[in-house]
N, CA, C and O atoms as a printed pandas DataFrame, in Angstrom:
     atom_number atom_name residue_name chain_id  residue_number  x_coord  y_coord  z_coord
0              1         N          MET        A               1    0.407  -10.916   13.670
1              2        CA          MET        A               1    0.003   -9.551   13.914
2              3         C          MET        A               1   -0.356   -9.432   15.388
3              4         O          MET        A               1   -1.058  -10.281   15.936
4              5         N          GLY        A               2    0.125   -8.388   16.015
5              6        CA          GLY        A               2   -0.111   -8.194   17.428
6              7         C          GLY        A               2   -1.515   -7.708   17.732
7              8         O          GLY        A               2   -2.267   -7.329   16.835
8              9         N          VAL        A               3   -1.847   -7.726   18.991
9             10        CA          VAL        A               3   -3.179   -7.319   19.429
10            11         C          VAL        A               3   -3.407   -5.836   19.143
11            12         O          VAL        A               3   -4.478   -5.450   18.675
12            13         N          ARG        A               4   -2.414   -5.015   19.422
13            14        CA          ARG        A               4   -2.571   -3.576   19.177
14            15         C          ARG        A               4   -2.805   -3.270   17.705
15            16         O          ARG        A               4   -3.693   -2.490   17.360
16            17         N          SER        A               5   -2.017   -3.878   16.849
17            18        CA          SER        A               5   -2.175   -3.597   15.424
18            19         C          SER        A               5   -3.506   -4.136   14.907
19            20         O          SER        A               5   -4.128   -3.513   14.047
20            21         N          GLN        A               6   -3.947   -5.273   15.412
21            22        CA          GLN        A               6   -5.243   -5.814   15.008
22            23         C          GLN        A               6   -6.380   -4.911   15.472
23            24         O          GLN        A               6   -7.321   -4.666   14.719
24            25         N          LEU        A               7   -6.302   -4.420   16.690
25            26        CA          LEU        A               7   -7.316   -3.498   17.202
26            27         C          LEU        A               7   -7.318   -2.201   16.405
27            28         O          LEU        A               7   -8.375   -1.652   16.095
28            29         N          ARG        A               8   -6.151   -1.728   16.084
29            30        CA          ARG        A               8   -6.029   -0.500   15.295
30            31         C          ARG        A               8   -6.656   -0.685   13.915
31            32         O          ARG        A               8   -7.352    0.202   13.421
32            33         N          ARG        A               9   -6.407   -1.840   13.296
33            34        CA          ARG        A               9   -7.000   -2.127   11.985
34            35         C          ARG        A               9   -8.525   -2.152   12.069
35            36         O          ARG        A               9   -9.211   -1.644   11.182
36            37         N          GLU        A              10   -9.045   -2.741   13.133
37            38        CA          GLU        A              10  -10.497   -2.790   13.295
38            39         C          GLU        A              10  -11.076   -1.402   13.513
39            40         O          GLU        A              10  -12.144   -1.085   12.988
40            41         N          LEU        A              11  -10.384   -0.574   14.280
41            42        CA          LEU        A              11  -10.868    0.784   14.514
42            43         C          LEU        A              11  -10.825    1.637   13.246
43            44         O          LEU        A              11  -11.678    2.502   13.049
44            45         N          MET        A              12   -9.844    1.396   12.395
45            46        CA          MET        A              12   -9.754    2.148   11.143
46            47         C          MET        A              12  -10.765    1.655   10.113
47            48         O          MET        A              12  -11.052    2.360    9.145
48            49         N          ASN        A              13  -11.311    0.448   10.308
49            50        CA          ASN        A              13  -12.331   -0.113    9.426
50            51         C          ASN        A              13  -11.838   -0.153    7.973
51            52         O          ASN        A              13  -12.526    0.310    7.062
52            53         N          LEU        A              14  -10.660   -0.704    7.773
53            54        CA          LEU        A              14  -10.010   -0.689    6.466
54            55         C          LEU        A              14  -10.754   -1.507    5.414
55            56         O          LEU        A              14  -10.932   -1.042    4.288
56            57         N          GLU        A              15  -11.187   -2.709    5.760
57            58        CA          GLU        A              15  -11.815   -3.586    4.779
58            59         C          GLU        A              15  -13.111   -2.981    4.249
59            60         O          GLU        A              15  -13.382   -3.059    3.051
60            61         N          ALA        A              16  -13.905   -2.388    5.113
61            62        CA          ALA        A              16  -15.179   -1.814    4.691
62            63         C          ALA        A              16  -14.981   -0.594    3.799
63            64         O          ALA        A              16  -15.809   -0.313    2.933
64            65         N          ASN        A              17  -13.889    0.125    4.010
65            66        CA          ASN        A              17  -13.626    1.326    3.220
66            67         C          ASN        A              17  -12.771    1.051    1.993
67            68         O          ASN        A              17  -12.511    1.964    1.209
68            69         N          GLY        A              18  -12.330   -0.181    1.811
69            70        CA          GLY        A              18  -11.510   -0.524    0.656
70            71         C          GLY        A              18  -10.120    0.076    0.710
71            72         O          GLY        A              18   -9.557    0.439   -0.323
72            73         N          LEU        A              19   -9.558    0.182    1.915
73            74        CA          LEU        A              19   -8.237    0.778    2.088
74            75         C          LEU        A              19   -7.232   -0.265    2.545
75            76         O          LEU        A              19   -7.594   -1.289    3.123
76            77         N          MET        A              20   -5.963    0.014    2.274
77            78        CA          MET        A              20   -4.880   -0.894    2.649
78            79         C          MET        A              20   -3.760   -0.094    3.298
79            80         O          MET        A              20   -3.469    1.030    2.889
80            81         N          THR        A              21   -3.134   -0.682    4.316
81            82        CA          THR        A              21   -1.945   -0.069    4.896
82            83         C          THR        A              21   -0.751   -0.411    4.002
83            84         O          THR        A              21   -0.875   -1.202    3.068
84            85         N          ALA        A              22    0.387    0.182    4.290
85            86        CA          ALA        A              22    1.592   -0.107    3.508
86            87         C          ALA        A              22    1.977   -1.578    3.635
87            88         O          ALA        A              22    2.407   -2.189    2.657
88            89         N          ASP        A              23    1.829   -2.147    4.814
89            90        CA          ASP        A              23    2.127   -3.576    4.997
90            91         C          ASP        A              23    1.177   -4.451    4.182
91            92         O          ASP        A              23    1.584   -5.471    3.627
92            93         N          ASP        A              24   -0.093   -4.041    4.116
93            94        CA          ASP        A              24   -1.062   -4.784    3.307
94            95         C          ASP        A              24   -0.671   -4.752    1.832
95            96         O          ASP        A              24   -0.770   -5.761    1.133
96            97         N          VAL        A              25   -0.229   -3.590    1.367
97            98        CA          VAL        A              25    0.171   -3.459   -0.036
98            99         C          VAL        A              25    1.376   -4.344   -0.322
99           100         O          VAL        A              25    1.425   -5.007   -1.358
100          101         N          ARG        A              26    2.341   -4.358    0.580
101          102        CA          ARG        A              26    3.524   -5.208    0.384
102          103         C          ARG        A              26    3.128   -6.684    0.311
103          104         O          ARG        A              26    3.618   -7.421   -0.544
104          105         N          MET        A              27    2.245   -7.107    1.204
105          106        CA          MET        A              27    1.791   -8.500    1.189
106          107         C          MET        A              27    1.012   -8.802   -0.092
107          108         O          MET        A              27    1.151   -9.883   -0.664
108          109         N          TYR        A              28    0.204   -7.859   -0.536
109          110        CA          TYR        A              28   -0.567   -8.036   -1.769
110          111         C          TYR        A              28    0.367   -8.191   -2.970
111          112         O          TYR        A              28    0.126   -9.022   -3.846
112          113         N          LEU        A              29    1.428   -7.392   -3.005
113          114        CA          LEU        A              29    2.394   -7.489   -4.101
114          115         C          LEU        A              29    3.108   -8.834   -4.086
115          116         O          LEU        A              29    3.344   -9.427   -5.138
116          117         N          MET        A              30    3.448   -9.313   -2.903
117          118        CA          MET        A              30    4.152  -10.593   -2.811
118          119         C          MET        A              30    3.235  -11.781   -3.085
119          120         O          MET        A              30    3.698  -12.836   -3.516
120          121         N          GLN        A              31    1.942  -11.614   -2.837
121          122        CA          GLN        A              31    1.009  -12.716   -3.051
122          123         C          GLN        A              31    0.606  -12.871   -4.511
123          124         O          GLN        A              31    0.128  -13.933   -4.909
124          125         N          SER        A              32    0.791  -11.836   -5.308
125          126        CA          SER        A              32    0.506  -11.971   -6.740
126          127         C          SER        A              32    1.689  -12.707   -7.362
127          128         O          SER        A              32    2.601  -12.088   -7.910
128          129         N          LYS        A              33    1.663  -14.023   -7.272
129          130        CA          LYS        A              33    2.821  -14.881   -7.544
130          131         C          LYS        A              33    3.337  -14.783   -8.975
131          132         O          LYS        A              33    4.548  -14.726   -9.191
132          133         N          GLU        A              34    2.438  -14.762   -9.951
133          134        CA          GLU        A              34    2.889  -14.700  -11.339
134          135         C          GLU        A              34    3.676  -13.422  -11.589
135          136         O          GLU        A              34    4.748  -13.444  -12.193
136          137         N          LEU        A              35    3.138  -12.333  -11.124
137          138        CA          LEU        A              35    3.798  -11.047  -11.312
138          139         C          LEU        A              35    5.070  -10.970  -10.494
139          140         O          LEU        A              35    6.065  -10.396  -10.938
140          141         N          PHE        A              36    5.045  -11.542   -9.306
141          142        CA          PHE        A              36    6.220  -11.501   -8.437
142          143         C          PHE        A              36    7.371  -12.294   -9.047
143          144         O          PHE        A              36    8.530  -11.900   -8.917
144          145         N          ARG        A              37    7.066  -13.401   -9.708
145          146        CA          ARG        A              37    8.118  -14.186  -10.354
146          147         C          ARG        A              37    8.751  -13.418  -11.508
147          148         O          ARG        A              37    9.954  -13.531  -11.747
148          149         N          GLN        A              38    7.946  -12.639  -12.222
149          150        CA          GLN        A              38    8.451  -11.901  -13.376
150          151         C          GLN        A              38    9.298  -10.704  -12.963
151          152         O          GLN        A              38   10.337  -10.439  -13.568
152          153         N          THR        A              39    8.864   -9.991  -11.948
153          154        CA          THR        A              39    9.521   -8.730  -11.608
154          155         C          THR        A              39   10.424   -8.831  -10.398
155          156         O          THR        A              39   11.204   -7.915  -10.137
156          157         N          GLY        A              40   10.338   -9.922   -9.651
157          158        CA          GLY        A              40   11.168  -10.050   -8.456
158          159         C          GLY        A              40   10.749   -9.058   -7.388
159          160         O          GLY        A              40    9.561   -8.803   -7.187
160          161         N          LEU        A              41   11.721   -8.515   -6.720
161          162        CA          LEU        A              41   11.436   -7.570   -5.643
162          163         C          LEU        A              41   11.364   -6.131   -6.128
163          164         O          LEU        A              41   11.229   -5.215   -5.316
164          165         N          SER        A              42   11.452   -5.915   -7.435
165          166        CA          SER        A              42   11.486   -4.542   -7.929
166          167         C          SER        A              42   10.197   -3.784   -7.634
167          168         O          SER        A              42   10.240   -2.590   -7.340
168          169         N          LEU        A              43    9.047   -4.459   -7.709
169          170        CA          LEU        A              43    7.788   -3.778   -7.401
170          171         C          LEU        A              43    7.703   -3.401   -5.931
171          172         O          LEU        A              43    7.244   -2.310   -5.591
172          173         N          VAL        A              44    8.138   -4.288   -5.074
173          174        CA          VAL        A              44    8.127   -3.989   -3.639
174          175         C          VAL        A              44    9.094   -2.847   -3.352
175          176         O          VAL        A              44    8.792   -1.969   -2.545
176          177         N          ALA        A              45   10.245   -2.851   -4.000
177          178        CA          ALA        A              45   11.218   -1.770   -3.812
178          179         C          ALA        A              45   10.670   -0.449   -4.327
179          180         O          ALA        A              45   10.861    0.593   -3.700
180          181         N          ARG        A              46    9.987   -0.489   -5.473
181          182        CA          ARG        A              46    9.375    0.743   -6.001
182          183         C          ARG        A              46    8.308    1.266   -5.052
183          184         O          ARG        A              46    8.219    2.469   -4.807
184          185         N          PHE        A              47    7.494    0.351   -4.516
185          186        CA          PHE        A              47    6.468    0.783   -3.569
186          187         C          PHE        A              47    7.098    1.354   -2.306
187          188         O          PHE        A              47    6.639    2.377   -1.797
188          189         N          ASN        A              48    8.147    0.707   -1.792
189          190        CA          ASN        A              48    8.815    1.208   -0.591
190          191         C          ASN        A              48    9.389    2.600   -0.818
191          192         O          ASN        A              48    9.287    3.459    0.057
192          193         N          ALA        A              49    9.992    2.833   -1.982
193          194        CA          ALA        A              49   10.531    4.157   -2.299
194          195         C          ALA        A              49    9.412    5.186   -2.358
195          196         O          ALA        A              49    9.556    6.302   -1.859
196          197         N          HIS        A              50    8.291    4.802   -2.974
197          198        CA          HIS        A              50    7.139    5.707   -3.045
198          199         C          HIS        A              50    6.606    6.012   -1.647
199          200         O          HIS        A              50    6.348    7.168   -1.313
200          201         N          HIS        A              51    6.446    4.984   -0.843
201          202        CA          HIS        A              51    5.886    5.156    0.499
202          203         C          HIS        A              51    6.796    6.028    1.367
203          204         O          HIS        A              51    6.306    6.857    2.134
204          205         N          ASN        A              52    8.106    5.851    1.254
205          206        CA          ASN        A              52    9.034    6.685    2.017
206          207         C          ASN        A              52    8.947    8.143    1.600
207          208         O          ASN        A              52    9.040    9.035    2.443
208          209         N          LYS        A              53    8.769    8.396    0.308
209          210        CA          LYS        A              53    8.615    9.778   -0.157
210          211         C          LYS        A              53    7.313   10.383    0.359
211          212         O          LYS        A              53    7.273   11.549    0.751
212          213         N          VAL        A              54    6.261    9.591    0.356
213          214        CA          VAL        A              54    4.972   10.072    0.871
214          215         C          VAL        A              54    5.093   10.417    2.348
215          216         O          VAL        A              54    4.593   11.452    2.788
216          217         N          LEU        A              55    5.750    9.560    3.110
217          218        CA          LEU        A              55    5.924    9.816    4.542
218          219         C          LEU        A              55    6.747   11.071    4.794
219          220         O          LEU        A              55    6.511   11.788    5.767
220          221         N          ALA        A              56    7.715   11.337    3.917
221          222        CA          ALA        A              56    8.569   12.513    4.073
222          223         C          ALA        A              56    7.927   13.770    3.507
223          224         O          ALA        A              56    8.450   14.868    3.695
224          225         N          GLY        A              57    6.798   13.626    2.815
225          226        CA          GLY        A              57    6.127   14.778    2.237
226          227         C          GLY        A              57    6.724   15.222    0.914
227          228         O          GLY        A              57    6.508   16.356    0.487
228          229         N          LEU        A              58    7.467   14.350    0.267
229          230        CA          LEU        A              58    8.096   14.662   -1.010
230          231         C          LEU        A              58    7.240   14.136   -2.159
231          232         O          LEU        A              58    6.479   13.186   -1.973
232          233         N          PRO        A              59    7.351   14.736   -3.339
233          234        CA          PRO        A              59    6.589   14.217   -4.487
234          235         C          PRO        A              59    7.153   12.880   -4.955
235          236         O          PRO        A              59    8.361   12.647   -4.908
236          237         N          SER        A              60    6.272   12.026   -5.398
237          238        CA          SER        A              60    6.677   10.702   -5.865
238          239         C          SER        A              60    6.522   10.623   -7.377
239          240         O          SER        A              60    5.727   11.351   -7.971
240          241         N          HIS        A              61    7.284    9.740   -7.986
241          242        CA          HIS        A              61    7.223    9.566   -9.432
242          243         C          HIS        A              61    6.245    8.474   -9.846
243          244         O          HIS        A              61    6.024    8.266  -11.039
244          245         N          GLU        A              62    5.665    7.785   -8.895
245          246        CA          GLU        A              62    4.711    6.718   -9.210
246          247         C          GLU        A              62    3.355    7.335   -9.542
247          248         O          GLU        A              62    2.687    7.900   -8.676
248          249         N          LYS        A              63    2.969    7.219  -10.785
249          250        CA          LYS        A              63    1.680    7.750  -11.231
250          251         C          LYS        A              63    0.593    6.707  -10.999
251          252         O          LYS        A              63    0.808    5.516  -11.225
252          253         N          GLY        A              64   -0.549    7.150  -10.557
253          254        CA          GLY        A              64   -1.681    6.261  -10.381
254          255         C          GLY        A              64   -1.775    5.593   -9.028
255          256         O          GLY        A              64   -2.773    4.935   -8.734
256          257         N          LEU        A              65   -0.768    5.745   -8.206
257          258        CA          LEU        A              65   -0.805    5.139   -6.873
258          259         C          LEU        A              65   -1.223    6.221   -5.881
259          260         O          LEU        A              65   -0.397    6.970   -5.360
260          261         N          GLU        A              66   -2.524    6.276   -5.639
261          262        CA          GLU        A              66   -3.080    7.310   -4.771
262          263         C          GLU        A              66   -2.936    6.905   -3.311
263          264         O          GLU        A              66   -2.824    5.724   -2.981
264          265         N          HIS        A              67   -2.942    7.897   -2.460
265          266        CA          HIS        A              67   -2.871    7.629   -1.026
266          267         C          HIS        A              67   -3.703    8.669   -0.287
267          268         O          HIS        A              67   -4.049    9.718   -0.830
268          269         N          GLN        A              68   -4.005    8.357    0.937
269          270        CA          GLN        A              68   -4.687    9.301    1.816
270          271         C          GLN        A              68   -4.216    9.043    3.229
271          272         O          GLN        A              68   -3.639    7.999    3.533
272          273         N          GLN        A              69   -4.470   10.009    4.082
273          274        CA          GLN        A              69   -4.028    9.871    5.466
274          275         C          GLN        A              69   -5.248    9.704    6.359
275          276         O          GLN        A              69   -6.220   10.451    6.248
276          277         N          HIS        A              70   -5.187    8.723    7.240
277          278        CA          HIS        A              70   -6.283    8.496    8.171
278          279         C          HIS        A              70   -6.370    9.684    9.114
279          280         O          HIS        A              70   -5.353   10.155    9.622
280          281         N          LYS        A              71   -7.569   10.163    9.344
281          282        CA          LYS        A              71   -7.736   11.395   10.127
282          283         C          LYS        A              71   -7.369   11.228   11.590
283          284         O          LYS        A              71   -6.803   12.141   12.192
284          285         N          LEU        A              72   -7.677   10.093   12.164
285          286        CA          LEU        A              72   -7.411    9.892   13.581
286          287         C          LEU        A              72   -6.014    9.331   13.831
287          288         O          LEU        A              72   -5.291    9.829   14.694
288          289         N          PHE        A              73   -5.634    8.309   13.088
289          290        CA          PHE        A              73   -4.370    7.619   13.344
290          291         C          PHE        A              73   -3.193    8.185   12.557
291          292         O          PHE        A              73   -2.045    7.829   12.823
292          293         N          LYS        A              74   -3.462    9.059   11.594
293          294        CA          LYS        A              74   -2.418    9.708   10.780
294          295         C          LYS        A              74   -1.570    8.707   10.016
295          296         O          LYS        A              74   -0.398    8.970    9.743
296          297         N          GLU        A              75   -2.136    7.581    9.675
297          298        CA          GLU        A              75   -1.413    6.565    8.917
298          299         C          GLU        A              75   -1.733    6.727    7.434
299          300         O          GLU        A              75   -2.871    7.023    7.068
300          301         N          VAL        A              76   -0.735    6.535    6.592
301          302        CA          VAL        A              76   -0.924    6.631    5.150
302          303         C          VAL        A              76   -1.597    5.351    4.668
303          304         O          VAL        A              76   -1.118    4.247    4.926
304          305         N          LEU        A              77   -2.712    5.516    3.965
305          306        CA          LEU        A              77   -3.497    4.388    3.476
306          307         C          LEU        A              77   -3.640    4.479    1.962
307          308         O          LEU        A              77   -3.619    5.567    1.387
308          309         N          TYR        A              78   -3.784    3.334    1.334
309          310        CA          TYR        A              78   -3.895    3.262   -0.117
310          311         C          TYR        A              78   -5.214    2.602   -0.491
311          312         O          TYR        A              78   -5.524    1.528    0.024
312          313         N          PRO        A              79   -6.006    3.222   -1.383
313          314        CA          PRO        A              79   -7.231    2.570   -1.847
314          315         C          PRO        A              79   -6.904    1.291   -2.621
315          316         O          PRO        A              79   -5.976    1.260   -3.429
316          317         N          ARG        A              80   -7.669    0.255   -2.363
317          318        CA          ARG        A              80   -7.409   -1.050   -2.976
318          319         C          ARG        A              80   -7.469   -0.968   -4.505
319          320         O          ARG        A              80   -6.626   -1.557   -5.182
320          321         N          ASN        A              81   -8.446   -0.252   -5.056
321          322        CA          ASN        A              81   -8.550   -0.176   -6.516
322          323         C          ASN        A              81   -7.380    0.588   -7.130
323          324         O          ASN        A              81   -6.983    0.301   -8.259
324          325         N          SER        A              82   -6.827    1.551   -6.408
325          326        CA          SER        A              82   -5.654    2.276   -6.885
326          327         C          SER        A              82   -4.436    1.362   -6.931
327          328         O          SER        A              82   -3.656    1.407   -7.883
328          329         N          VAL        A              83   -4.273    0.537   -5.909
329          330        CA          VAL        A              83   -3.149   -0.406   -5.864
330          331         C          VAL        A              83   -3.278   -1.430   -6.989
331          332         O          VAL        A              83   -2.289   -1.766   -7.640
332          333         N          GLN        A              84   -4.486   -1.923   -7.216
333          334        CA          GLN        A              84   -4.688   -2.915   -8.268
334          335         C          GLN        A              84   -4.426   -2.333   -9.650
335          336         O          GLN        A              84   -3.817   -2.992  -10.493
336          337         N          SER        A              85   -4.880   -1.101   -9.893
337          338        CA          SER        A              85   -4.626   -0.491  -11.200
338          339         C          SER        A              85   -3.145   -0.175  -11.380
339          340         O          SER        A              85   -2.614   -0.333  -12.480
340          341         N          TRP        A              86   -2.463    0.272  -10.314
341          342        CA          TRP        A              86   -1.023    0.534  -10.392
342          343         C          TRP        A              86   -0.267   -0.757  -10.684
343          344         O          TRP        A              86    0.684   -0.766  -11.465
344          345         N          LEU        A              87   -0.691   -1.832  -10.059
345          346        CA          LEU        A              87   -0.040   -3.123  -10.263
346          347         C          LEU        A              87   -0.219   -3.607  -11.699
347          348         O          LEU        A              87    0.707   -4.164  -12.289
348          349         N          SER        A              88   -1.395   -3.398  -12.256
349          350        CA          SER        A              88   -1.621   -3.845  -13.638
350          351         C          SER        A              88   -0.808   -3.017  -14.631
351          352         O          SER        A              88   -0.412   -3.530  -15.677
352          353         N          LYS        A              89   -0.556   -1.756  -14.323
353          354        CA          LYS        A              89    0.231   -0.895  -15.213
354          355         C          LYS        A              89    1.728   -1.037  -14.975
355          356         O          LYS        A              89    2.525   -0.710  -15.854
356          357         N          ALA        A              90    2.118   -1.515  -13.811
357          358        CA          ALA        A              90    3.532   -1.533  -13.427
358          359         C          ALA        A              90    4.331   -2.603  -14.147
359          360         O          ALA        A              90    5.544   -2.455  -14.298
360          361         N          HIS        A              91    3.714   -3.641  -14.582
361          362        CA          HIS        A              91    4.495   -4.718  -15.223
362          363         C          HIS        A              91    4.335   -4.748  -16.696
363          364         O          HIS        A              91    4.929   -5.595  -17.364
């Protein structure tokens, strides 16, 4: 991770607020090894499709995966508990 992205993460205070960036969500999905072995890349692909729709302002079909936009940086962020509940329902 570069210096700029690390500084940006610190300024957004993601860990204290329980939020994750799209890259964090992708890494979280890949690190859940048991689930990743069962579903392959389909969960990551589903998340990528959802994230692209959110970025484009289109409605997504993924229920339970909430998002919000950072007020200063305008980055789409996902609450950690929302990602965990979506992951438990997705498989």
